[in-house]
C-alpha positions, 0 to 999 in steps of 0.5 A, a space after each residue: 403443764 408446768 407450774 412454779 417450775 414443777 412439770 405435771 403430766 396428765 394420766 391420759 394425754 388430753 387428745 387421747 382420752 377415749 371419752 373425748 373422742 368416742 363417747 361425748 360426740 355421739 352423746 352430744 348428738 343424741 342429746 342435742 335439742 332435748 330439754 329436761 324438766 328435772 335432773 331425774 329426766 336427764 338421768 333416765 335419758 342417759 341410762 336409756 342411751 347407755 342401755 341401748 348402745 351396742 357392745 360394738 360401740 365400746 369395742 370400736 372405741 377401745 380398739 381405735 385407741 391403739 393407733 392413737 397410742 402408737 401416734 403418741 409413742 412415735 411422737 415421743 410424747 409430743 402428742 398435742 397437734 400444733 
């Protein structure tokens, strides 16, 4: 991103953020259709969801980053699909 002639680089490329491709999709599906009366109810549901995730959920997400990072390297940082 360039602003006033200054180029900014993302710490994590937008299409490589692990939270975007591995965490938020399943979380969105889990919470879909739910309604919460209070913020505490939402926090409780989120804690319950995270507590019940299998360790492999995170392992798979982290391991799948390898191919995504390699793609970024192979494309010489031209990683945003057009």
